[in-house]
C-alpha positions in Angstrom: -7.6 -7.6 -10.1 -10.7 -5.5 -9.3 -12.4 -4.0 -12.3 -13.9 -0.6 -11.8 -16.8 0.4 -14.1 -15.6 2.8 -16.9 -17.7 5.8 -15.7 -15.6 8.9 -15.5 -18.3 11.5 -14.9 -20.9 11.6 -12.1 -23.3 13.2 -14.6 -23.5 10.1 -16.6 -24.5 8.0 -13.6 -27.2 10.4 -12.5 -28.5 10.8 -16.1 -28.8 7.0 -16.2 -30.5 6.7 -12.8 -33.0 9.5 -13.6 -33.7 7.9 -17.0 -34.3 4.5 -15.4 -36.6 6.1 -12.8 -38.6 7.5 -15.7 -38.9 3.9 -17.1 -36.8 4.6 -20.2 -35.7 1.7 -22.3 -32.0 0.8 -22.9 -32.2 2.4 -26.3 -33.7 5.6 -24.9 -31.1 5.6 -22.1 -28.3 5.3 -24.7 -29.8 8.4 -26.5 -29.9 10.3 -23.2 -26.3 9.4 -22.3 -25.1 10.1 -25.9 -26.5 13.6 -25.7 -24.9 14.1 -22.3 -21.5 13.0 -23.7 -22.0 15.2 -26.8 -22.8 18.2 -24.6 -19.3 17.8 -23.0 -17.7 17.7 -26.4 -19.5 20.8 -27.5 -18.3 22.6 -24.3 -14.7 21.7 -25.1 -15.0 23.0 -28.7 -16.5 26.2 -27.4 -13.9 26.7 -24.7 -11.1 26.0 -27.2 -12.5 28.7 -29.6 -12.3 26.4 -32.6 -15.9 25.9 -33.6 -17.1 22.5 -34.8 -15.0 20.9 -37.5 -16.7 20.2 -40.8 -17.3 16.5 -41.7 -18.9 14.9 -44.8 -22.3 13.2 -44.6 -20.6 9.8 -44.9 -18.2 10.6 -42.1 -21.1 12.0 -40.1 -23.1 8.8 -40.5 -20.0 6.8 -39.5 -19.4 9.0 -36.6 -23.0 8.8 -35.4 -22.9 5.0 -35.6 -19.7 4.9 -33.5 -21.2 7.3 -31.0 -24.3 5.0 -30.7 -22.0 2.1 -29.9 -20.1 4.2 -27.3 -23.4 5.4 -25.7 -24.7 1.9 -25.4 -21.4 0.8 -23.8 -21.7 3.8 -21.4 -25.2 2.6 -20.5 -23.8 -0.8 -19.6 -21.0 0.7 -17.6 -23.4 2.9 -15.7 -25.7 -0.1 -15.0 -22.7 -2.0 -13.7 -21.6 0.9 -11.4 -25.2 1.4 -10.2 -25.6 -2.3 -9.4 -22.3 -2.4 -7.4 -23.4 0.7 -5.4 -26.8 -1.0 -4.7 -28.7 1.7 -6.7 -30.6 -0.7 -9.1 -32.0 -4.1 -8.8 -30.4 -7.3 -10.1 -32.4 -7.2 -13.4 -31.1 -3.6 -14.0 -34.6 -2.3 -14.8 -35.6 -0.3 -11.8 -34.1 1.7 -8.9 -33.7 0.4 -5.4 -34.8 2.5 -2.4 -31.2 3.6 -2.1 -31.2 4.7 -5.8 -34.4 6.7 -5.4 -33.1 8.3 -2.2 -29.9 9.3 -4.0 -31.5 11.1 -7.0 -33.9 12.9 -4.6 -31.1 13.9 -2.2 -30.6 17.7 -1.9 -28.4 18.7 -4.8 -25.8 20.5 -2.7 -25.2 17.3 -0.7 -25.7 14.7 -3.4 -22.0 14.4 -4.4 -20.9 13.8 -0.8 -23.6 11.1 -0.6 -22.4 9.5 -3.8 -18.7 9.8 -2.7 -19.5 7.7 0.4 -21.2 5.0 -1.7 -18.4 5.0 -4.4 -15.4 4.8 -2.1 -17.0 2.3 0.2 -17.9 0.0 -2.7 -14.4 -0.5 -4.1 -11.4 -1.7 -2.0 -8.9 -0.3 -4.7 -10.4 3.2 -4.3 -9.7 3.1 -0.6 -6.2 1.7 -1.2 -5.4 4.5 -3.6 -6.4 7.2 -1.1 -4.5 5.5 1.7 -1.4 5.0 -0.5 -1.5 8.6 -1.6 -1.6 9.7 2.0 1.5 7.7 2.9 3.6 9.2 0.1 6.0 11.9 1.1 4.3 14.6 -0.9 1.0 12.8 -1.0 1.2 12.3 -4.7 1.8 9.8 -7.5 4.0 10.5 -10.5 2.7 8.2 -13.3 3.5 7.7 -17.0 0.8 9.0 -19.4 -1.2 5.9 -20.4 -2.1 7.3 -23.8 1.5 7.1 -24.9 2.4 3.7 -23.6 1.1 0.2 -23.6 -1.5 -0.4 -20.9 0.6 -3.2 -19.4 3.5 -0.7 -18.8 1.3 1.5 -16.7 0.0 -1.5 -14.7 3.5 -2.6 -14.0 4.7 0.9 -13.1 2.0 1.6 -10.5 2.5 -1.9 -9.0 6.3 -1.6 -8.8 6.4 2.0 -7.5 3.3 2.3 -5.3 2.3 -1.3 -4.6 -1.2 -1.0 -6.2 -2.6 -3.7 -8.5 -5.0 -2.0 -10.9 -5.5 -1.8 -14.6 -5.1 1.5 -16.3 -8.8 2.1 -17.2 -9.9 1.3 -13.7 -7.3 3.8 -12.3 -8.4 6.5 -14.7 -12.1 6.0 -13.8 -11.2 6.3 -10.1 -8.9 9.3 -10.6 -11.5 11.2 -12.6 -14.4 10.5 -10.2 -12.3 11.4 -7.1 -11.1 14.6 -8.9 -14.7 15.6 -9.7 -15.7 14.9 -6.1 -12.8 17.1 -4.8 -10.7 14.5 -3.0 -7.8 14.4 -5.4 -6.5 16.6 -8.3 -4.1 15.9 -11.2 -2.4 17.5 -14.1 -0.2 16.5 -17.1 3.4 17.6 -17.6 6.5 16.5 -19.4 9.6 15.0 -17.9 12.7 14.5 -20.1 10.4 15.1 -23.1 8.0 12.3 -22.1 4.4 12.9 -21.1 3.5 12.1 -17.4 0.7 13.0 -15.0 0.8 13.8 -11.3 -2.1 12.8 -9.0 -2.2 14.4 -5.6 -4.4 14.6 -2.5 -6.6 17.7 -2.1 -8.0 16.3 1.2 -6.8 15.3 4.6 -7.0 11.7 5.9 -7.0 10.9 9.6 -7.8 8.0 11.9 -9.2 10.6 14.3 -12.5 12.3 13.6 -11.9 15.6 11.8 -14.5 18.4 12.3 -16.3 18.9 9.0 -15.2 15.6 7.4 -17.3 14.6 4.4 -16.2 11.0 3.9 -15.3 8.0 6.1 -14.2 4.5 5.2 -12.6 1.4 6.6 -9.4 -0.1 5.1 -7.5 -3.0 6.6 -9.6 -2.7 9.8 -8.6 1.0 10.2 -11.3 3.7 10.1 -10.3 6.9 8.1 -12.0 10.3 8.1 -11.6 12.5 5.1 -12.0 16.3 4.9 -11.5 18.3 1.7 -8.8 21.0 1.8 -9.6 24.7 1.7 -7.7 27.9 1.7 -8.0 31.6 2.6 -8.3 34.5 0.2 -4.8 35.8 1.2 -3.2 32.5 0.6 -5.0 32.1 -2.7 -4.0 35.6 -4.0 -0.4 35.0 -3.0 -0.3 31.7 -4.9 -2.2 33.1 -7.9 0.2 36.1 -8.2 3.3 34.0 -7.7 2.3 31.4 -10.4 1.1 34.1 -12.8 4.3 36.1 -12.6 6.4 33.0 -13.1 4.6 32.4 -16.4 4.9 36.0 -17.6 8.5 36.6 -16.5 7.2 39.2 -14.0 5.2 41.2 -16.6 1.7 42.2 -15.7 -1.5 41.9 -17.9 -0.1 39.1 -20.2 -2.7 36.5 -21.2 -2.1 33.2 -19.5 -4.3 30.1 -20.1 -6.8 29.8 -17.4 -6.5 26.0 -17.1 -2.7 26.0 -16.9 -2.7 28.7 -14.2 -5.4 26.8 -12.3 -3.3 23.6 -12.5 -0.3 25.3 -10.9 -2.2 27.2 -8.2 -4.2 24.2 -7.2 -1.0 22.1 -6.9 0.7 24.7 -4.8 -2.2 25.0 -2.4 -3.4 21.4 -2.8 -7.0 22.4 -3.5 -9.6 21.3 -6.0 -10.3 23.0 -9.4 -13.7 23.9 -8.0 -12.2 26.0 -5.2 -9.9 27.8 -7.6 -12.9 28.7 -9.8 -14.9 29.9 -6.9 -12.2 32.2 -5.7 -11.7 33.7 -9.2 -15.4 34.4 -9.6 -15.4 36.0 -6.1 -12.5 38.3 -7.0 -14.2 39.3 -10.3 -17.6 39.9 -8.7 -16.5 41.8 -5.6 -13.3 43.6 -6.8 -12.1 44.1 -3.2 -8.5 42.9 -3.6 -5.3 44.8 -4.5 -5.2 42.8 -7.8 -7.1 43.4 -11.0 -8.2 40.2 -12.8 -9.3 40.4 -16.5 -10.5 37.4 -18.4 -10.9 36.8 -22.1 -12.2 34.2 -24.5 -10.1 33.2 -27.5 -8.8 30.3 -29.6 -6.2 28.0 -28.0 -3.2 26.8 -30.1 -3.6 23.3 -31.5 -0.2 22.3 -30.0 -1.7 22.6 -26.5 -3.3 19.2 -26.9 -3.9 18.6 -23.2 -6.4 21.5 -23.2 -8.9 19.3 -25.2 -9.4 17.3 -22.0 -12.5 18.0 -20.0 -10.3 18.3 -16.9 -8.9 21.5 -18.5 -12.2 23.2 -19.3 -12.0 26.8 -18.0 -14.7 28.2 -15.7 -17.6 30.2 -17.0 -17.9 33.9 -16.4 -21.1 35.5 -15.0 -21.9 36.3 -18.6 -21.8 32.6 -19.5 -18.6 32.7 -21.5 -15.5 30.6 -21.0 -12.6 32.4 -19.3 -10.0 30.9 -21.6 -7.3 33.4 -20.6 -6.6 35.4 -17.4 -4.7 38.7 -17.2 -3.6 39.9 -13.8 -2.0 43.1 -12.5 -1.8 45.2 -9.4 -4.2 48.1 -9.0 
């Protein structure tokens, strides 16, 4: 069974590479990645509107020690990933020419360059994309690994989709491909049990697609991949339909940004990034027949899935999290 390095955010790898390029020690790299991880946690607290919980000095010291261990583990996982991608040397103490080239690649194209390296490096990643493409709705329905034994998840995905992968490797792949815009996912409940759905937000073809951003070979077949897009009219139609379903056809009722984004993205099979871009465009230009209003605010504790980084709402032009959206016709 192929083990995928446990790196779930591209930012961690780039922070590691840039630190190594600056000749930082492993201890210094752990501090850099620890701060990077902490910044994500602070963003979640801010978006949830709950502030930072008070902890005693003893618990703070214990928490800091745990975070140091986690940061060092993250450094090792980043080093493992970088080595597999050919970005660092065998001694893990300097970048290869490929690694230097990647960190100096134009920022707007860097993720596509990384995607090509990541998907090409792991057979299981290519298999997941191909298997998703073969499914009727181009999606996997999977049990929530946090509420079951890991072995149950491994058996389920093997029995239902013919994929041999451990749960932590699958989650790492899912999160990276989500961040890169090739898949999306959300959590839901079925018969009272937590599940999550992973679906393609890109098109796979064995013929060249104009504008493709990824290509790979799997079982001697060459695939070209292009991320899905949408039009403003299609987006507005989906946004209004999903919003009204959640408010029982009442306008200007607050709806959680992340939940509305999940449903609209699934309907249109687009990435979270595209949803965020369209919302910002509507708010900035005010040229549609709909009026969007956003607000910050606290999120109920029972909405536990909102503590996931996946469900972080977009930032407004003012730099505040758009926790809720209210929509009505002009």
